[in-house]
SEZA-516373 format. One record per residue: residue number from 0; residue in one letter; x, y, z of N, C-alpha, C, O in turn. Coordinates in Angstrom, 3 decimals, padded with zeros to 6 digits. Example, Ala and Ser with C-alpha at 12.3 -4.5 7.8 and 13.67 -1.06 7.14 Angstrom:
<recs>
num,residu,n_u,n_v,n_w,ca_u,ca_v,ca_w,c_u,c_v,c_w,o_u,o_v,o_w
0,a,013.190,-005.690,007.800,012.300,-004.500,007.800,013.200,-003.300,007.800,014.236,-003.319,008.465 .
1,s,012.850,-002.250,007.080,013.670,-001.060,007.140,012.900,000.030,007.870,013.409,001.138,008.039 .
</recs>
This chain:
<recs>
num,residu,n_u,n_v,n_w,ca_u,ca_v,ca_w,c_u,c_v,c_w,o_u,o_v,o_w
0,m,-005.566,005.913,-017.185,-006.254,006.618,-018.290,-006.660,008.082,-017.946,-006.462,009.021,-018.716 .
1,e,-007.244,008.193,-016.724,-007.670,009.533,-016.353,-006.451,010.391,-016.221,-006.417,011.529,-016.689 .
2,w,-005.457,009.846,-015.588,-004.210,010.679,-015.407,-003.687,011.195,-016.792,-003.332,012.370,-016.882 .
3,a,-003.631,010.442,-017.766,-003.117,010.744,-019.122,-004.055,011.855,-019.631,-003.567,012.903,-020.053 .
4,h,-005.356,011.663,-019.606,-006.252,012.668,-020.080,-006.078,014.017,-019.448,-006.069,015.038,-020.136 .
5,q,-005.940,014.033,-018.151,-005.802,015.300,-017.473,-004.407,015.904,-017.710,-004.291,017.129,-017.724 .
6,a,-003.369,015.124,-017.893,-002.027,015.558,-018.286,-002.167,016.298,-019.658,-001.600,017.380,-019.809 .
7,v,-002.888,015.756,-020.631,-002.950,016.490,-021.860,-003.687,017.745,-021.739,-003.335,018.694,-022.438 .
8,i,-004.701,017.862,-020.907,-005.510,019.076,-020.678,-004.607,020.084,-020.074,-004.561,021.233,-020.514 .
9,e,-003.880,019.675,-019.065,-003.044,020.695,-018.289,-001.713,021.047,-018.984,-001.263,022.190,-018.905 .
10,r,-001.064,020.040,-019.686,000.252,020.370,-020.257,000.310,020.245,-021.763,001.406,020.408,-022.300 .
11,s,-000.783,019.965,-022.527,-000.875,020.040,-023.893,000.203,019.006,-024.438,000.309,017.906,-023.894 .
12,q,000.966,019.352,-025.467,001.916,018.492,-026.167,003.056,018.090,-025.220,003.632,017.015,-025.390 .
13,q,003.387,018.909,-024.247,004.394,018.546,-023.296,004.197,017.278,-022.520,005.128,016.667,-021.995 .
14,s,002.897,016.902,-022.474,002.553,015.707,-021.661,002.794,014.450,-022.261,002.843,013.439,-021.561 .
15,y,002.970,014.406,-023.652,003.241,013.132,-024.416,004.475,012.270,-023.823,004.438,011.053,-023.640 .
16,r,005.481,013.047,-023.577,006.707,012.377,-023.046,006.430,011.706,-021.685,006.735,010.553,-021.381 .
17,a,005.775,012.658,-020.883,005.408,012.045,-019.632,004.546,010.810,-019.579,004.725,009.897,-018.773 .
18,i,003.567,010.845,-020.525,002.658,009.735,-020.594,003.379,008.513,-021.075,003.129,007.438,-020.531 .
19,a,004.256,008.587,-022.054,005.060,007.651,-022.465,005.940,007.049,-021.363,006.161,005.843,-021.251 .
20,g,006.377,007.925,-020.633,007.322,007.445,-019.474,006.497,006.577,-018.468,006.882,005.488,-018.043 .
21,v,005.362,007.165,-018.148,004.435,006.451,-017.190,004.081,005.039,-017.769,004.137,004.048,-017.040 .
22,v,003.713,004.955,-019.095,003.449,003.661,-019.711,004.525,002.651,-019.505,004.300,001.487,-019.173 .
23,n,005.821,003.208,-019.739,006.973,002.364,-019.595,007.225,001.921,-018.214,007.944,000.942,-018.014 .
24,l,006.660,002.603,-017.205,006.832,002.223,-015.733,006.374,000.792,-015.659,006.987,-000.038,-014.987 .
25,a,005.223,000.487,-016.396,004.448,-000.785,-016.209,005.417,-001.946,-016.510,005.142,-003.094,-016.160 .
26,r,006.590,-001.628,-017.182,007.600,-002.658,-017.418,008.486,-003.066,-016.215,009.096,-004.134,-016.175 .
27,r,008.510,-002.067,-015.172,009.270,-002.292,-014.089,008.460,-002.498,-012.826,008.970,-003.093,-011.877 .
28,y,007.269,-002.053,-012.771,006.398,-002.102,-011.655,005.027,-002.705,-012.035,004.543,-002.574,-013.160 .
29,p,004.397,-003.417,-010.961,003.127,-003.999,-011.216,002.208,-002.867,-011.525,002.295,-001.744,-011.028 .
30,y,001.238,-003.300,-012.469,000.237,-002.385,-012.919,-000.567,-001.697,-011.754,-000.833,-000.495,-011.777 .
31,e,-000.915,-002.497,-010.790,-001.622,-001.906,-009.610,-000.771,-000.773,-008.929,-001.357,000.203,-008.462 .
32,i,000.623,-000.879,-008.858,001.364,000.144,-008.234,001.426,001.420,-009.157,001.484,002.552,-008.677 .
33,v,001.410,001.177,-010.457,001.460,002.316,-011.407,000.165,002.996,-011.325,000.119,004.212,-011.138 .
34,n,-000.928,002.253,-011.461,-002.251,002.923,-011.326,-002.521,003.749,-010.010,-003.174,004.792,-009.994 .
35,q,-001.931,003.148,-008.890,-002.160,003.796,-007.679,-001.309,005.105,-007.553,-001.679,006.082,-006.902 .
36,a,-000.094,005.021,-008.264,000.789,006.153,-008.245,000.116,007.293,-009.118,000.164,008.478,-008.787 .
37,c,-000.510,006.834,-010.249,-001.163,007.832,-011.083,-002.349,008.559,-010.351,-002.534,009.775,-010.395 .
38,r,-003.145,007.632,-009.655,-004.279,008.100,-008.845,-003.937,009.065,-007.846,-004.692,010.017,-007.652 .
39,q,-002.792,008.910,-007.135,-002.304,009.735,-006.185,-001.827,011.122,-006.820,-002.117,012.200,-006.302 .
40,s,-001.089,011.004,-007.956,-000.683,012.112,-008.662,-001.822,013.037,-009.189,-001.764,014.266,-009.138 .
41,l,-002.876,012.315,-009.705,-004.103,012.989,-010.085,-004.741,013.726,-009.056,-005.172,014.862,-009.255 .
42,e,-004.831,013.091,-007.871,-005.484,013.804,-006.720,-004.722,015.060,-006.410,-005.359,016.055,-006.064 .
43,k,-003.367,015.103,-006.506,-002.611,016.284,-006.127,-002.542,017.208,-007.350,-001.951,018.284,-007.251 .
44,g,-003.113,016.839,-008.479,-003.020,017.632,-009.620,-001.703,017.799,-010.191,-001.429,018.860,-010.750 .
45,i,-000.820,016.822,-010.106,000.510,016.951,-010.646,000.600,015.896,-011.704,000.256,014.739,-011.463 .
46,f,001.092,016.302,-012.965,001.135,015.537,-014.135,002.537,015.455,-014.633,002.784,015.941,-015.737 .
47,n,003.476,014.894,-013.939,004.801,014.882,-014.057,005.287,013.438,-014.000,004.939,012.749,-013.041 .
48,y,006.078,012.918,-014.970,006.653,011.553,-014.889,007.406,011.272,-013.753,007.240,010.229,-013.122 .
49,h,008.280,012.184,-013.420,009.218,011.887,-012.183,008.392,011.740,-010.873,008.715,010.901,-010.032 .
50,v,007.322,012.565,-010.707,006.540,012.467,-009.553,005.769,011.019,-009.471,005.623,010.396,-008.420 .
51,v,005.344,010.629,-010.641,004.608,009.362,-010.615,005.705,008.197,-010.390,005.486,007.234,-009.656 .
52,k,006.848,008.378,-011.066,007.857,007.280,-010.782,008.289,007.269,-009.221,008.425,006.200,-008.626 .
53,e,008.465,008.336,-008.686,008.971,008.425,-007.229,007.784,007.826,-006.428,008.037,007.082,-005.480 .
54,q,006.579,008.096,-006.743,005.379,007.506,-006.051,005.339,006.037,-006.192,005.029,005.341,-005.226 .
55,a,005.657,005.482,-007.432,005.632,004.192,-007.725,006.712,003.420,-006.707,006.393,002.459,-006.008 .
56,e,007.929,003.962,-006.748,008.919,003.364,-006.034,008.606,003.414,-004.571,008.969,002.499,-003.832 .
57,s,007.954,004.436,-004.134,007.555,004.486,-002.690,006.572,003.406,-002.365,006.737,002.635,-001.420 .
58,l,005.503,003.369,-003.205,004.529,002.354,-003.001,005.147,000.949,-003.093,004.842,000.109,-002.247 .
59,l,005.951,000.678,-004.027,006.475,-000.712,-004.064,007.278,-001.006,-002.848,007.211,-002.146,-002.388 .
60,a,008.076,-000.060,-002.235,008.843,-000.249,-001.032,007.837,-000.519,000.105,008.041,-001.446,000.889 .
61,q,006.813,000.234,000.201,005.796,-000.042,001.319,005.291,-001.456,001.152,005.228,-002.217,002.118 .
62,k,004.915,-001.829,-000.120,004.253,-003.135,-000.311,005.389,-004.271,000.107,005.027,-005.240,000.775 .
63,q,006.480,-004.157,-000.217,007.525,-005.116,000.134,007.779,-005.136,001.581,007.968,-006.212,002.148 .
64,f,007.795,-003.991,002.235,007.997,-003.816,003.737,006.851,-004.428,004.491,007.084,-004.975,005.569 .
65,q,005.631,-004.379,004.009,004.424,-004.725,004.671,004.071,-006.240,004.355,002.886,-006.572,004.327 .
66,q,005.058,-007.146,004.121,004.682,-008.508,003.873,004.184,-009.075,005.155,004.466,-008.618,006.263 .
67,e,003.371,-010.172,004.909,002.723,-010.755,006.033,003.658,-011.552,006.881,004.468,-012.332,006.379 .
68,i,003.544,-011.352,008.207,004.400,-012.081,009.210,003.645,-013.259,009.657,002.527,-013.104,010.148 .
69,p,004.222,-014.550,009.511,003.369,-015.620,009.952,003.491,-015.817,011.503,004.598,-015.763,012.039 .
70,f,002.455,-016.024,012.152,002.321,-016.157,013.475,002.034,-017.607,013.869,001.203,-018.288,013.268 .
71,i,002.721,-018.030,014.856,002.430,-019.471,015.224,001.295,-019.550,016.101,001.061,-018.651,016.909 .
72,q,000.540,-020.628,015.983,-000.759,-020.695,016.771,-000.662,-021.463,018.001,-001.504,-021.386,018.895 .
73,e,000.447,-022.259,018.047,000.638,-023.104,019.243,002.038,-023.148,019.689,002.907,-023.417,018.859 .
74,s,002.370,-022.893,021.002,003.612,-022.791,021.502,003.568,-023.072,023.041,002.486,-023.047,023.628 .
75,d,004.681,-023.327,023.665,004.686,-023.405,025.154,004.485,-022.095,025.825,004.124,-022.034,027.000 .
76,m,004.736,-020.940,025.021,004.674,-019.739,025.543,003.216,-019.179,025.498,002.936,-018.155,026.122 .
77,i,002.288,-019.855,024.756,000.953,-019.371,024.416,-000.044,-020.170,025.324,-000.173,-021.378,025.123 .
78,r,-000.748,-019.553,026.306,-001.726,-020.297,027.057,-002.881,-020.603,026.340,-003.273,-019.855,025.444 .
79,l,-003.509,-021.707,026.666,-004.851,-022.131,026.084,-005.953,-021.217,026.632,-005.826,-020.722,027.752 .
80,p,-006.989,-020.988,025.900,-008.098,-020.152,026.338,-008.786,-020.669,027.654,-009.316,-019.872,028.427 .
81,s,-008.766,-021.986,027.882,-009.266,-022.502,029.059,-008.481,-022.051,030.252,-009.075,-021.821,031.305 .
82,e,-007.154,-021.906,030.152,-006.337,-021.451,031.287,-006.691,-019.937,031.631,-006.687,-019.539,032.796 .
83,y,-006.981,-019.165,030.612,-007.363,-017.843,030.849,-008.719,-017.748,031.619,-008.923,-016.963,032.545 .
84,q,-009.620,-018.646,031.122,-010.949,-018.867,031.868,-010.825,-019.131,033.264,-011.585,-018.574,034.056 .
85,k,-009.786,-020.068,033.713,-009.626,-020.429,035.001,-009.112,-019.285,035.828,-009.551,-019.069,036.957 .
86,i,-008.109,-018.499,035.219,-007.599,-017.195,035.884,-008.641,-016.326,036.091,-008.660,-015.778,037.194 .
87,l,-009.596,-016.034,035.235,-010.664,-015.107,035.230,-011.703,-015.572,036.300,-012.182,-014.758,037.088 .
88,s,-012.027,-016.828,036.315,-012.985,-017.208,037.398,-012.359,-017.149,038.759,-013.093,-016.837,039.696 .
89,k,-011.047,-017.421,038.996,-010.453,-017.205,040.249,-010.554,-015.718,040.692,-010.906,-015.434,041.837 .
90,e,-010.234,-014.757,039.750,-010.278,-013.480,040.080,-011.622,-012.994,040.500,-011.759,-012.178,041.412 .
91,s,-012.613,-013.502,039.826,-013.956,-013.173,040.180,-014.487,-013.619,041.613,-015.381,-013.024,042.216 .
92,t,-013.854,-014.684,042.051,-014.172,-015.226,043.417,-013.436,-014.325,044.420,-013.923,-014.099,045.528 .
93,w,-012.269,-013.817,044.029,-011.475,-012.925,045.011,-012.203,-011.519,045.223,-012.217,-010.940,046.309 .
94,t,-012.736,-011.092,044.193,-013.428,-009.746,044.318,-014.812,-009.802,045.026,-015.368,-008.773,045.410 .
95,n,-015.335,-011.020,045.182,-016.629,-011.114,045.734,-016.657,-011.177,047.254,-017.731,-011.262,047.849 .
</recs>
């Protein structure tokens, strides 16, 4: 909403097509992505549909790339904490 208000102040009637385009971005991108793209554009003082669209594409790509990686908690390759404790206690006796 703030982006649209500032766009009207900066670009007057020329901003209406940009605002309509940004509203239509919500059909292709999640609202949170569009809002974040508008926020970033607002911070830069740029009120252009193409800039917001590029930003939304970039944010969506980042979000998809940063998916959570499931880590296994138990494996033959992972030592138990008690084993590390034994190792540390042995080392402390060596240094004394």
